[in-house]
Backbone as CSV, one residue per row, in Angstrom:
resi,resn,N_x,N_y,N_z,CA_x,CA_y,CA_z,C_x,C_y,C_z
1,MET,-100.617,-173.665,200.072,-100.743,-173.390,201.505,-99.779,-174.272,202.297
2,SER,-99.077,-173.666,203.258,-98.106,-174.413,204.050,-98.804,-175.354,205.028
3,ARG,-98.211,-176.511,205.236,-98.726,-177.476,206.211,-97.682,-177.725,207.277
4,THR,-98.165,-177.876,208.516,-97.245,-178.066,209.622,-96.754,-179.508,209.720
5,THR,-95.526,-179.638,210.180,-94.996,-180.942,210.551,-94.484,-180.844,211.984
6,ILE,-94.534,-181.963,212.679,-94.011,-182.012,214.048,-92.629,-182.643,213.998
7,ARG,-91.657,-181.918,214.510,-90.275,-182.362,214.469,-89.695,-182.350,215.883
8,SER,-88.456,-182.742,216.019,-87.810,-182.719,217.335,-86.344,-182.365,217.184
9,LEU,-85.772,-181.907,218.265,-84.339,-181.640,218.342,-83.844,-182.123,219.694
10,VAL,-82.542,-182.321,219.788,-81.917,-182.725,221.052,-81.191,-181.523,221.620
11,THR,-81.519,-181.161,222.853,-80.936,-179.985,223.472,-79.551,-180.290,224.030
12,SER,-78.892,-179.256,224.530,-77.524,-179.414,225.022,-77.427,-180.277,226.265
13,ASP,-78.556,-180.490,226.976,-78.543,-181.391,228.132,-79.114,-182.765,227.794
14,GLY,-79.276,-183.040,226.490,-79.718,-184.364,226.061,-81.208,-184.570,226.001
15,ARG,-82.014,-183.548,226.283,-83.473,-183.681,226.243,-83.962,-183.563,224.793
16,ARG,-84.861,-184.452,224.401,-85.464,-184.346,223.075,-86.740,-183.522,223.204
17,LEU,-86.794,-182.420,222.460,-87.936,-181.525,222.494,-88.606,-181.474,221.131
18,ARG,-89.919,-181.523,221.143,-90.685,-181.461,219.899,-91.104,-180.020,219.618
19,PHE,-91.226,-179.703,218.329,-91.660,-178.377,217.908,-92.426,-178.512,216.604
20,ARG,-93.183,-177.456,216.253,-93.925,-177.440,214.996,-93.172,-176.597,213.974
21,HIS,-93.224,-177.063,212.736,-92.478,-176.415,211.656,-93.410,-176.175,210.479
22,TRP,-93.486,-174.914,210.052,-94.236,-174.548,208.854,-93.234,-174.077,207.799
23,PRO,-92.959,-174.865,206.755,-92.070,-174.410,205.678,-92.698,-173.245,204.914
24,ALA,-91.864,-172.366,204.411,-92.358,-171.254,203.597,-93.045,-171.807,202.351
25,ALA,-94.233,-171.305,202.055,-95.006,-171.790,200.920,-94.738,-170.998,199.652
26,SER,-93.947,-169.932,199.746,-93.575,-169.135,198.588,-92.095,-168.790,198.731
27,GLU,-91.594,-167.897,197.909,-90.175,-167.539,197.971,-89.769,-167.161,199.395
28,LEU,-88.699,-167.779,199.896,-88.284,-167.597,201.290,-87.817,-166.170,201.542
29,ARG,-88.464,-165.510,202.500,-88.121,-164.132,202.859,-87.460,-164.037,204.222
30,GLY,-87.663,-165.017,205.088,-87.079,-164.948,206.412,-87.468,-166.141,207.253
31,LEU,-86.809,-166.255,208.390,-87.065,-167.319,209.350,-87.690,-166.710,210.599
32,ILE,-88.608,-167.440,211.207,-89.226,-167.007,212.458,-89.142,-168.152,213.450
33,VAL,-88.606,-167.882,214.637,-88.626,-168.830,215.747,-89.628,-168.301,216.759
34,GLY,-90.676,-169.097,217.034,-91.748,-168.676,217.919,-91.646,-169.289,219.301
35,LEU,-92.006,-168.487,220.308,-92.010,-168.913,221.714,-93.378,-168.585,222.298
36,HIS,-94.052,-169.580,222.849,-95.422,-169.410,223.325,-95.468,-168.952,224.781
37,GLY,-96.693,-168.792,225.297,-96.904,-168.306,226.653,-96.815,-169.388,227.705
38,ILE,-97.111,-169.013,228.948,-96.916,-169.920,230.076,-97.885,-171.098,230.001
39,GLN,-99.103,-170.889,229.534,-100.130,-171.933,229.544,-100.290,-172.604,228.183
40,SER,-99.941,-171.906,227.125,-100.241,-172.365,225.774,-99.139,-173.266,225.232
41,HIS,-99.181,-173.477,223.918,-98.164,-174.263,223.211,-98.268,-173.881,221.743
42,SER,-97.392,-174.409,220.915,-97.340,-173.979,219.516,-98.617,-174.293,218.757
43,GLY,-99.387,-175.276,219.203,-100.620,-175.627,218.534,-101.686,-174.547,218.590
44,TRP,-101.552,-173.577,219.500,-102.505,-172.469,219.562,-102.339,-171.529,218.371
45,TYR,-101.192,-171.573,217.712,-100.830,-170.532,216.757,-100.772,-171.048,215.322
46,GLU,-101.643,-172.008,215.034,-101.716,-172.604,213.701,-102.078,-171.552,212.648
47,GLY,-103.071,-170.721,212.930,-103.547,-169.762,211.947,-102.493,-168.743,211.562
48,SER,-101.886,-168.103,212.541,-100.887,-167.074,212.241,-99.634,-167.681,211.629
49,SER,-99.236,-168.869,212.084,-98.036,-169.500,211.543,-98.235,-169.857,210.073
50,ARG,-99.418,-170.351,209.717,-99.691,-170.677,208.315,-99.715,-169.400,207.472
51,GLN,-100.288,-168.333,208.019,-100.321,-167.069,207.280,-98.909,-166.528,207.052
52,LEU,-98.057,-166.629,208.046,-96.664,-166.194,207.886,-95.937,-167.058,206.863
53,ALA,-96.167,-168.373,206.923,-95.509,-169.278,205.982,-95.983,-169.019,204.557
54,ASP,-97.264,-168.744,204.386,-97.790,-168.446,203.055,-97.184,-167.160,202.497
55,ALA,-96.753,-166.267,203.384,-96.132,-165.009,202.957,-94.626,-165.147,202.737
56,GLY,-94.080,-166.364,202.907,-92.661,-166.588,202.635,-91.767,-166.655,203.849
57,PHE,-92.359,-166.768,205.037,-91.555,-166.851,206.265,-91.652,-168.270,206.831
58,GLU,-90.515,-168.908,207.005,-90.471,-170.269,207.522,-90.530,-170.218,209.052
59,VAL,-91.497,-170.909,209.629,-91.779,-170.796,211.060,-91.339,-172.057,211.791
60,TYR,-90.482,-171.863,212.780,-90.075,-172.913,213.714,-90.670,-172.510,215.067
61,PHE,-91.702,-173.226,215.505,-92.409,-172.805,216.718,-92.154,-173.822,217.824
62,ALA,-91.422,-173.399,218.827,-91.049,-174.274,219.933,-92.254,-174.665,220.772
63,ASP,-92.229,-175.863,221.302,-92.982,-176.189,222.506,-91.958,-176.212,223.633
64,ARG,-92.135,-175.292,224.581,-91.179,-175.186,225.682,-91.063,-176.518,226.414
65,ARG,-89.889,-176.820,226.946,-89.747,-178.052,227.735,-90.799,-178.073,228.841
66,GLY,-91.412,-179.246,229.005,-92.457,-179.391,230.010,-93.803,-178.838,229.592
67,SER,-93.948,-178.466,228.288,-95.199,-177.873,227.814,-95.635,-178.527,226.509
68,GLY,-96.927,-178.429,226.209,-97.441,-178.880,224.930,-97.097,-180.321,224.644
69,LEU,-96.388,-180.534,223.533,-96.025,-181.874,223.096,-94.905,-182.481,223.924
70,ASN,-94.286,-181.698,224.781,-93.167,-182.167,225.606,-93.670,-182.467,227.019
71,GLY,-94.089,-183.712,227.233,-94.767,-184.067,228.466,-93.872,-184.378,229.647
72,ARG,-92.585,-184.584,229.411,-91.689,-184.940,230.507,-91.495,-183.745,231.442
73,GLN,-91.639,-183.979,232.754,-91.497,-182.939,233.787,-92.372,-181.732,233.440
74,ARG,-93.663,-181.961,233.391,-94.609,-180.905,233.017,-94.434,-179.673,233.889
75,GLY,-94.349,-178.523,233.225,-94.304,-177.248,233.926,-93.000,-176.943,234.615
76,HIS,-91.927,-177.650,234.251,-90.673,-177.468,234.989,-89.547,-176.966,234.094
77,ALA,-88.698,-176.139,234.686,-87.391,-175.785,234.125,-86.485,-175.501,235.311
78,ASP,-85.234,-175.918,235.209,-84.327,-175.775,236.348,-83.905,-174.329,236.591
79,HIS,-83.709,-173.564,235.512,-83.238,-172.176,235.665,-83.380,-171.459,234.324
80,GLY,-83.185,-170.153,234.349,-83.367,-169.359,233.151,-82.393,-169.688,232.041
81,VAL,-81.149,-169.982,232.394,-80.156,-170.314,231.374,-80.581,-171.544,230.580
82,ARG,-81.222,-172.492,231.243,-81.679,-173.702,230.566,-82.680,-173.341,229.460
83,LEU,-83.612,-172.440,229.759,-84.597,-172.024,228.771,-83.931,-171.290,227.611
84,LEU,-82.967,-170.438,227.897,-82.259,-169.716,226.834,-81.459,-170.680,225.968
85,ASN,-80.861,-171.682,226.575,-80.109,-172.671,225.794,-81.015,-173.456,224.857
86,ASP,-82.229,-173.758,225.310,-83.178,-174.460,224.440,-83.520,-173.615,223.217
87,VAL,-83.743,-172.324,223.440,-84.045,-171.431,222.315,-82.847,-171.353,221.368
88,ARG,-81.665,-171.253,221.928,-80.468,-171.163,221.087,-80.330,-172.394,220.196
89,GLN,-80.700,-173.563,220.724,-80.615,-174.795,219.934,-81.551,-174.732,218.730
90,LEU,-82.765,-174.217,218.929,-83.719,-174.129,217.830,-83.302,-173.055,216.828
91,VAL,-82.785,-171.928,217.315,-82.295,-170.877,216.424,-81.153,-171.404,215.563
92,ARG,-80.240,-172.124,216.178,-79.119,-172.690,215.419,-79.601,-173.687,214.374
93,LEU,-80.610,-174.487,214.732,-81.154,-175.441,213.773,-81.759,-174.718,212.576
94,ALA,-82.518,-173.652,212.845,-83.136,-172.894,211.755,-82.066,-172.307,210.836
95,HIS,-81.016,-171.742,211.412,-79.929,-171.191,210.605,-79.216,-172.299,209.825
96,ALA,-78.991,-173.443,210.470,-78.244,-174.533,209.831,-78.985,-175.088,208.625
97,GLU,-80.303,-174.995,208.626,-81.078,-175.519,207.513,-81.183,-174.547,206.334
98,HIS,-80.567,-173.371,206.489,-80.616,-172.358,205.427,-79.257,-171.667,205.341
99,THR,-78.272,-172.420,204.892,-76.898,-171.913,204.882,-76.479,-171.349,203.527
100,ALA,-77.298,-171.534,202.501,-76.890,-171.098,201.159,-76.745,-169.578,201.099
101,THR,-77.667,-168.852,201.702,-77.603,-167.403,201.749,-77.918,-166.942,203.171
102,ARG,-77.622,-165.701,203.462,-77.894,-165.142,204.793,-79.371,-164.793,204.893
103,ILE,-80.123,-165.631,205.583,-81.561,-165.427,205.747,-81.799,-164.763,207.109
104,PRO,-82.474,-163.614,207.152,-82.728,-162.959,208.439,-83.655,-163.798,209.313
105,LEU,-83.411,-163.748,210.618,-84.214,-164.512,211.578,-84.876,-163.565,212.568
106,ALA,-86.184,-163.725,212.709,-86.952,-162.968,213.700,-87.331,-163.888,214.847
107,LEU,-87.145,-163.415,216.062,-87.554,-164.158,217.253,-88.888,-163.585,217.706
108,MET,-89.905,-164.441,217.801,-91.255,-164.015,218.153,-91.627,-164.562,219.525
109,GLY,-91.820,-163.672,220.480,-92.196,-164.066,221.829,-93.618,-163.634,222.143
110,ILE,-94.453,-164.591,222.502,-95.864,-164.328,222.786,-96.109,-164.520,224.276
111,SER,-96.721,-163.520,224.912,-97.064,-163.577,226.335,-95.805,-163.918,227.156
112,TRP,-95.843,-165.005,227.949,-94.663,-165.354,228.763,-93.437,-165.576,227.886
113,GLY,-93.658,-166.055,226.657,-92.541,-166.242,225.742,-91.849,-164.943,225.375
114,GLY,-92.543,-163.808,225.527,-91.910,-162.518,225.285,-90.796,-162.221,226.267
115,LYS,-90.933,-162.742,227.481,-89.870,-162.612,228.480,-88.626,-163.363,228.024
116,THR,-88.832,-164.603,227.579,-87.718,-165.414,227.105,-87.082,-164.798,225.860
117,ALA,-87.921,-164.329,224.928,-87.407,-163.747,223.691,-86.577,-162.506,223.960
118,THR,-87.038,-161.648,224.860,-86.301,-160.417,225.167,-84.965,-160.735,225.831
119,ALA,-84.976,-161.646,226.797,-83.730,-162.034,227.459,-82.763,-162.661,226.462
120,PHE,-83.296,-163.467,225.534,-82.431,-164.107,224.542,-81.813,-163.072,223.610
121,ALA,-82.611,-162.103,223.144,-82.091,-161.073,222.242,-81.018,-160.236,222.929
122,LEU,-81.134,-160.043,224.225,-80.099,-159.324,224.970,-78.844,-160.168,225.140
123,GLN,-79.029,-161.472,225.363,-77.905,-162.369,225.617,-77.164,-162.731,224.329
124,TYR,-77.918,-162.913,223.229,-77.326,-163.382,221.974,-77.729,-162.458,220.817
125,PRO,-77.276,-161.218,220.840,-77.722,-160.259,219.818,-77.326,-160.636,218.398
126,ASP,-76.256,-161.414,218.239,-75.816,-161.781,216.893,-76.708,-162.840,216.250
127,LEU,-77.592,-163.468,217.031,-78.435,-164.534,216.504,-79.832,-164.065,216.129
128,VAL,-80.154,-162.812,216.411,-81.515,-162.304,216.189,-81.447,-161.039,215.343
129,ASP,-82.184,-161.019,214.241,-82.211,-159.849,213.366,-83.391,-158.932,213.643
130,GLN,-84.507,-159.507,214.059,-85.704,-158.738,214.381,-86.406,-159.414,215.555
131,LEU,-87.079,-158.587,216.363,-87.733,-159.088,217.572,-89.217,-158.743,217.500
132,LEU,-90.055,-159.773,217.640,-91.503,-159.610,217.653,-92.011,-159.919,219.055
133,LEU,-92.614,-158.955,219.706,-93.133,-159.127,221.062,-94.641,-158.908,221.024
134,LEU,-95.396,-160.000,221.173,-96.849,-159.948,221.078,-97.444,-160.124,222.467
135,THR,-98.067,-159.069,222.984,-98.561,-159.006,224.364,-97.571,-159.688,225.315
136,PRO,-96.324,-159.219,225.341,-95.266,-159.939,226.065,-95.439,-159.858,227.575
137,GLY,-95.070,-160.946,228.256,-95.215,-161.027,229.706,-94.072,-160.384,230.460
138,LEU,-93.721,-159.167,230.081,-92.618,-158.460,230.731,-93.071,-157.756,232.004
139,CYS,-94.302,-157.250,231.995,-94.845,-156.515,233.148,-96.271,-157.013,233.400
140,PRO,-96.418,-158.172,234.012,-97.755,-158.766,234.179,-98.592,-158.055,235.233
141,LEU,-99.895,-158.051,235.001,-100.844,-157.584,236.015,-101.160,-158.695,237.005
142,ILE,-100.999,-159.938,236.550,-101.265,-161.104,237.397,-99.944,-161.789,237.683
143,GLY,-99.578,-161.903,238.936,-98.300,-162.510,239.284,-98.290,-162.970,240.724
144,PRO,-97.135,-163.437,241.198,-97.044,-163.926,242.572,-97.322,-162.824,243.596
145,THR,-97.977,-163.194,244.680,-98.165,-162.274,245.795,-96.841,-162.091,246.541
146,PHE,-96.838,-161.165,247.500,-95.626,-160.946,248.310,-95.220,-162.239,249.021
147,TRP,-96.210,-162.948,249.560,-95.904,-164.191,250.263,-95.359,-165.238,249.304
148,GLN,-95.935,-165.313,248.120,-95.436,-166.275,247.134,-94.024,-165.932,246.678
149,ARG,-93.730,-164.646,246.534,-92.359,-164.244,246.176,-91.383,-164.627,247.278
150,THR,-91.831,-164.496,248.528,-90.982,-164.903,249.647,-90.720,-166.410,249.597
151,GLN,-91.763,-167.174,249.275,-91.604,-168.621,249.157,-90.660,-168.992,248.011
152,LEU,-90.735,-168.256,246.919,-89.844,-168.538,245.786,-88.391,-168.251,246.146
153,ARG,-88.156,-167.194,246.898,-86.784,-166.913,247.350,-86.287,-168.029,248.265
154,PHE,-87.190,-168.509,249.132,-86.825,-169.622,250.011,-86.518,-170.871,249.186
155,ALA,-87.366,-171.123,248.165,-87.156,-172.297,247.317,-85.824,-172.209,246.572
156,ARG,-85.467,-171.042,246.095,-84.189,-170.877,245.402,-83.016,-171.085,246.376
157,ARG,-83.152,-170.538,247.546,-82.059,-170.633,248.530,-81.825,-172.081,248.943
158,HIS,-82.891,-172.866,249.011,-82.778,-174.245,249.482,-82.924,-175.271,248.346
159,ASP,-82.807,-174.802,247.123,-82.827,-175.661,245.935,-84.079,-176.538,245.884
160,ILE,-85.233,-175.916,246.173,-86.521,-176.601,246.059,-87.061,-176.279,244.672
161,ARG,-87.001,-177.239,243.762,-87.307,-176.949,242.359,-88.628,-177.532,241.872
162,HIS,-89.182,-178.484,242.561,-90.318,-179.225,242.007,-91.607,-179.048,242.802
163,ARG,-91.698,-178.012,243.603,-92.958,-177.743,244.303,-93.961,-177.186,243.302
164,GLU,-95.131,-177.763,243.222,-96.121,-177.406,242.207,-96.888,-176.149,242.609
165,VAL,-97.100,-175.269,241.610,-97.820,-174.015,241.822,-98.854,-173.886,240.705
166,GLU,-100.085,-173.525,241.059,-101.125,-173.356,240.054,-100.928,-172.048,239.298
167,ILE,-101.102,-172.089,237.971,-101.075,-170.881,237.148,-102.395,-170.141,237.347
168,PRO,-102.366,-168.859,237.732,-103.615,-168.154,238.066,-104.343,-167.603,236.839
169,LEU,-104.515,-168.442,235.823,-105.163,-168.010,234.579,-106.225,-169.023,234.162
170,ARG,-107.049,-169.433,235.094,-108.023,-170.486,234.820,-109.167,-170.021,233.924
171,ASP,-109.480,-168.728,233.941,-110.636,-168.228,233.212,-110.258,-167.959,231.755
172,PRO,-110.797,-168.720,230.796,-110.455,-168.496,229.388,-110.832,-167.109,228.882
173,ALA,-111.776,-166.439,229.565,-112.174,-165.093,229.144,-111.038,-164.087,229.305
174,LEU,-110.012,-164.423,230.088,-108.846,-163.550,230.186,-108.093,-163.484,228.861
175,PHE,-108.211,-164.542,228.056,-107.459,-164.637,226.813,-108.229,-164.083,225.614
176,THR,-109.556,-164.246,225.606,-110.336,-163.882,224.431,-111.806,-163.749,224.790
177,ASP,-112.527,-162.925,224.006,-113.982,-162.835,224.139,-114.696,-163.905,223.327
178,SER,-113.992,-164.540,222.411,-114.609,-165.510,221.512,-115.014,-166.775,222.263
179,LEU,-116.299,-167.106,222.224,-116.769,-168.313,222.909,-116.142,-169.559,222.303
180,ARG,-115.960,-169.539,220.981,-115.337,-170.689,220.308,-113.948,-170.940,220.868
181,TRP,-113.163,-169.875,220.970,-111.786,-170.054,221.440,-111.721,-170.248,222.955
182,GLN,-112.680,-169.702,223.689,-112.729,-169.999,225.120,-112.938,-171.492,225.341
183,GLU,-113.821,-172.098,224.542,-114.045,-173.538,224.648,-112.791,-174.317,224.253
184,PHE,-112.109,-173.843,223.228,-110.863,-174.478,222.809,-109.846,-174.491,223.956
185,ILE,-109.687,-173.340,224.614,-108.728,-173.240,225.718,-109.136,-174.150,226.866
186,ALA,-110.422,-174.119,227.226,-110.910,-174.913,228.361,-110.759,-176.409,228.111
187,ASP,-110.887,-176.827,226.853,-110.862,-178.252,226.530,-109.492,-178.754,226.078
188,ASP,-108.530,-177.877,225.972,-107.231,-178.248,225.418,-106.475,-179.178,226.378
189,PRO,-106.237,-180.430,226.018,-105.550,-181.360,226.919,-104.067,-181.048,227.085
190,LEU,-103.507,-180.231,226.184,-102.084,-179.908,226.262,-101.812,-178.596,226.999
191,ALA,-102.881,-177.856,227.331,-102.687,-176.598,228.058,-102.089,-176.881,229.436
192,LEU,-101.231,-175.985,229.874,-100.533,-176.153,231.149,-101.269,-175.389,232.247
193,HIS,-101.530,-176.036,233.369,-102.256,-175.394,234.464,-101.437,-175.306,235.751
194,HIS,-100.313,-175.991,235.795,-99.431,-175.920,236.966,-97.977,-175.835,236.486
195,VAL,-97.189,-175.102,237.228,-95.751,-175.052,236.992,-95.049,-175.336,238.314
196,THR,-93.740,-175.456,238.249,-92.976,-175.741,239.459,-92.312,-174.476,239.985
197,SER,-91.864,-174.567,241.224,-91.106,-173.451,241.804,-89.835,-173.193,241.008
198,GLY,-89.254,-174.254,240.454,-88.065,-174.080,239.620,-88.367,-173.259,238.381
199,PHE,-89.507,-173.526,237.739,-89.892,-172.774,236.552,-90.116,-171.300,236.896
200,LEU,-90.830,-171.022,237.978,-91.084,-169.637,238.351,-89.788,-168.906,238.670
201,ASN,-88.846,-169.593,239.302,-87.553,-168.956,239.563,-86.742,-168.796,238.277
202,ALA,-86.955,-169.700,237.310,-86.336,-169.505,235.994,-86.849,-168.216,235.365
203,GLY,-88.153,-167.945,235.524,-88.715,-166.694,235.036,-88.114,-165.489,235.732
204,ARG,-87.848,-165.612,237.022,-87.207,-164.513,237.749,-85.781,-164.304,237.256
205,ASP,-85.098,-165.385,236.871,-83.768,-165.255,236.265,-83.842,-164.402,234.997
206,LEU,-84.843,-164.683,234.164,-85.009,-163.935,232.920,-85.347,-162.473,233.210
207,ASP,-86.206,-162.241,234.202,-86.545,-160.867,234.588,-85.288,-160.091,234.980
208,HIS,-84.406,-160.750,235.721,-83.177,-160.085,236.167,-82.288,-159.746,234.976
209,ARG,-82.187,-160.654,234.026,-81.374,-160.382,232.834,-81.918,-159.186,232.063
210,ILE,-83.240,-159.102,231.970,-83.855,-157.989,231.248,-83.658,-156.681,232.006
211,ALA,-83.833,-156.722,233.322,-83.711,-155.502,234.130,-82.299,-154.949,234.138
212,THR,-81.318,-155.823,234.011,-79.920,-155.374,234.089,-79.248,-155.330,232.721
213,GLY,-79.997,-155.660,231.664,-79.408,-155.723,230.335,-79.747,-154.513,229.496
214,GLY,-79.340,-154.565,228.262,-79.633,-153.514,227.313,-78.350,-152.892,226.790
215,PRO,-78.434,-152.230,225.665,-79.643,-152.031,224.878,-79.957,-153.229,223.984
216,LEU,-81.185,-153.267,223.473,-81.556,-154.268,222.487,-80.941,-153.900,221.134
217,THR,-80.359,-154.871,220.462,-79.746,-154.630,219.153,-80.743,-154.713,218.009
218,PRO,-81.639,-155.721,217.964,-82.527,-155.834,216.798,-83.685,-154.842,216.845
219,PRO,-84.165,-154.407,215.683,-85.428,-153.663,215.624,-86.542,-154.510,216.226
220,ALA,-87.523,-153.836,216.834,-88.567,-154.570,217.565,-89.957,-154.104,217.169
221,PHE,-90.862,-155.062,217.136,-92.285,-154.813,216.912,-93.014,-155.232,218.185
222,LEU,-93.706,-154.293,218.824,-94.429,-154.556,220.063,-95.921,-154.451,219.788
223,ALA,-96.641,-155.561,219.982,-98.088,-155.595,219.784,-98.771,-155.721,221.142
224,LEU,-99.719,-154.828,221.407,-100.430,-154.819,222.671,-101.928,-154.947,222.419
225,ALA,-102.629,-155.521,223.393,-104.084,-155.668,223.319,-104.718,-154.644,224.249
226,GLY,-105.580,-153.800,223.697,-106.132,-152.698,224.474,-106.940,-153.121,225.680
227,ARG,-107.546,-154.328,225.649,-108.377,-154.795,226.759,-107.702,-155.939,227.512
228,ASP,-106.378,-155.931,227.499,-105.596,-156.986,228.152,-105.736,-156.871,229.667
229,GLN,-106.111,-157.971,230.316,-106.202,-158.033,231.775,-105.055,-158.839,232.381
230,ILE,-104.112,-159.255,231.536,-102.972,-160.045,232.002,-101.692,-159.214,232.005
231,ILE,-101.570,-158.298,231.024,-100.357,-157.518,230.818,-100.620,-156.045,231.126
232,ASP,-99.663,-155.390,231.780,-99.708,-153.950,232.013,-99.120,-153.261,230.780
233,ASN,-99.987,-152.731,229.930,-99.533,-152.170,228.666,-98.622,-150.961,228.840
234,SER,-98.978,-150.070,229.735,-98.186,-148.861,229.919,-96.776,-149.196,230.408
235,ALA,-96.687,-150.059,231.404,-95.376,-150.447,231.928,-94.567,-151.201,230.871
236,THR,-95.253,-151.994,230.043,-94.556,-152.742,228.993,-93.975,-151.799,227.954
237,ARG,-94.766,-150.798,227.534,-94.254,-149.785,226.602,-93.000,-149.124,227.168
238,ASP,-93.064,-148.732,228.425,-91.943,-148.033,229.049,-90.713,-148.924,229.107
239,LEU,-90.906,-150.184,229.489,-89.771,-151.089,229.626,-89.098,-151.337,228.281
240,VAL,-89.887,-151.667,227.261,-89.292,-151.921,225.951,-88.629,-150.657,225.423
241,GLY,-89.238,-149.512,225.662,-88.626,-148.263,225.247,-87.292,-148.015,225.922
242,ARG,-87.211,-148.351,227.212,-85.943,-148.153,227.948,-84.845,-149.079,227.435
243,LEU,-85.227,-150.229,226.890,-84.227,-151.146,226.345,-83.646,-150.634,225.032
244,SER,-84.271,-149.587,224.484,-83.724,-148.823,223.353,-83.389,-149.653,222.127
245,PRO,-84.330,-150.414,221.570,-84.060,-151.044,220.273,-83.808,-149.968,219.231
246,PRO,-82.985,-150.247,218.204,-82.645,-149.211,217.227,-83.866,-148.648,216.520
247,SER,-84.883,-149.470,216.325,-86.174,-149.005,215.810,-87.252,-149.793,216.541
248,LEU,-88.279,-149.094,216.992,-89.371,-149.738,217.719,-90.695,-149.304,217.118
249,ILE,-91.492,-150.286,216.721,-92.859,-150.049,216.259,-93.794,-150.598,217.325
250,VAL,-94.730,-149.774,217.788,-95.724,-150.198,218.773,-97.100,-150.118,218.128
251,GLN,-97.814,-151.236,218.155,-99.184,-151.298,217.655,-100.094,-151.781,218.783
252,GLU,-101.111,-150.992,219.105,-102.088,-151.419,220.114,-103.429,-151.663,219.424
253,TYR,-103.956,-152.859,219.628,-105.233,-153.255,219.049,-106.296,-153.056,220.128
254,GLU,-107.023,-151.945,220.012,-107.805,-151.418,221.122,-108.864,-152.380,221.633
255,SER,-109.524,-153.118,220.765,-110.638,-153.963,221.201,-110.205,-155.374,221.586
256,ALA,-108.911,-155.671,221.476,-108.442,-157.050,221.638,-108.233,-157.429,223.095
257,ARG,-108.451,-158.712,223.377,-108.012,-159.332,224.623,-106.583,-159.824,224.456
258,HIS,-106.105,-160.583,225.421,-104.685,-160.900,225.522,-104.139,-161.693,224.329
259,THR,-104.858,-162.721,223.887,-104.332,-163.614,222.851,-104.800,-163.138,221.486
260,LEU,-103.927,-162.421,220.784,-104.281,-161.837,219.492,-104.635,-162.916,218.470
261,GLU,-104.092,-164.105,218.655,-104.382,-165.225,217.763,-105.864,-165.530,217.701
262,PHE,-106.590,-165.283,218.782,-107.992,-165.657,218.877,-108.933,-164.483,218.617
263,GLU,-108.393,-163.394,218.070,-109.213,-162.232,217.757,-109.760,-162.321,216.332
264,SER,-110.889,-161.671,216.088,-111.492,-161.705,214.755,-110.618,-161.011,213.711
265,ASN,-109.738,-160.098,214.141,-108.855,-159.392,213.206,-107.451,-159.995,213.193
266,ARG,-107.333,-161.281,213.510,-106.023,-161.917,213.552,-105.253,-161.740,212.258
267,ARG,-105.912,-161.870,211.131,-105.214,-161.737,209.855,-104.621,-160.338,209.691
268,ALA,-105.338,-159.314,210.149,-104.821,-157.949,210.060,-103.612,-157.766,210.973
269,VAL,-103.639,-158.387,212.150,-102.488,-158.326,213.052,-101.265,-158.954,212.391
270,VAL,-101.440,-160.126,211.797,-100.311,-160.791,211.139,-99.849,-159.998,209.929
271,ASP,-100.764,-159.346,209.230,-100.364,-158.473,208.122,-99.436,-157.358,208.622
272,ASP,-99.729,-156.817,209.809,-98.846,-155.799,210.386,-97.468,-156.380,210.690
273,ILE,-97.445,-157.612,211.193,-96.168,-158.274,211.470,-95.382,-158.460,210.175
274,ILE,-96.061,-158.916,209.138,-95.401,-159.138,207.848,-94.876,-157.814,207.294
275,ARG,-95.647,-156.745,207.437,-95.197,-155.428,206.972,-93.914,-155.030,207.699
276,PHE,-93.870,-155.279,209.003,-92.658,-154.965,209.764,-91.480,-155.818,209.297
277,LEU,-91.710,-157.103,209.100,-90.635,-157.999,208.686,-90.102,-157.633,207.308
278,ASN,-90.950,-157.067,206.467,-90.553,-156.674,205.121,-90.032,-155.233,205.039
279,TRP,-89.950,-154.574,206.179,-89.527,-153.171,206.225,-88.150,-153.013,205.587
280,PRO,-87.927,-151.953,204.780,-86.609,-151.757,204.150,-85.494,-151.716,205.190
281,GLY,-84.378,-152.303,204.850,-83.224,-152.286,205.739,-83.002,-153.572,206.494
282,ARG,-83.991,-154.508,206.469,-83.769,-155.736,207.188,-82.630,-156.512,206.538
283,PRO,-81.866,-157.337,207.252,-82.064,-157.712,208.642,-81.412,-156.773,209.639
284,GLY,-80.862,-155.658,209.158,-80.226,-154.731,210.082,-81.223,-153.729,210.619
285,ARG,-80.853,-152.465,210.584,-81.713,-151.442,211.157,-82.589,-150.844,210.061
286,PRO,-83.910,-150.926,210.196,-84.778,-150.412,209.148,-84.630,-148.907,209.005
287,GLY,-84.791,-148.449,207.785,-84.732,-147.013,207.560,-86.088,-146.485,207.130
288,GLY,-86.321,-145.225,207.332,-87.572,-144.616,206.907,-88.702,-144.898,207.859
289,ARG,-89.883,-144.460,207.446,-91.077,-144.633,208.280,-91.803,-145.898,207.863
290,TRP,-92.329,-146.613,208.856,-93.034,-147.871,208.578,-94.427,-147.601,208.015
291,ARG,-95.074,-146.617,208.542,-96.398,-146.255,208.014,-96.645,-144.781,208.316
292,GLU,-97.490,-144.170,207.492,-97.826,-142.755,207.688,-98.862,-142.617,208.799
């Protein structure tokens, strides 16, 4: 069984960022770089990361700057390019540690991290072989009001980057029905509850890149939760479809809440991810049908 280690890298602006690493516990089949949501961190995804590593996929799971294990400037990022550069640094590290043969790399974006992952795959198509979008925050049901959007435009115009804004996701029941995991979320000292105006405008930068970009080069796996109160599933399907990945698999887990990691069928969800990653034709365009 794979065990996690906490490691760090130095980004292009000199910031040291910590991340979790699960080495493949069996014959190496691929690399996965994970990106978490707005409130969470890589520590939420211990179960799925270990399951992927046990199946032969080496997992490099970022803690976004200002989140999780990275306590400096909590909840802040200066702009969208900064976030993409951080991801590129981790992707390059994963590739650099496996230079003997060409190992395919999948970028996995969860919730808000799905926004970053999609923008990155559009910006750097040569660095991503497969794209995993798990309840991605591309079309949220919960977001800034009209007045808040006006304030964000004002903040961008006047370079106001550090005004604190509360994340409107205080209720753990939005993430899961499981009382055990609701308590975990409520008690998690590393969970993020506030972000800055700079971070929110960084998210708007990513939204703009996605809206004006395309097509997506890597095959994509889109996982949706049927009872999600955070993500607009229909709009998300339409958006990812319009980005035209060469092959797109959509799986909706009808009884699930937003965080698939905390569902009772988590292992089955990860099995679907592994099936997609093992699809014939990787790391290029898969051929044939994924399932009957």
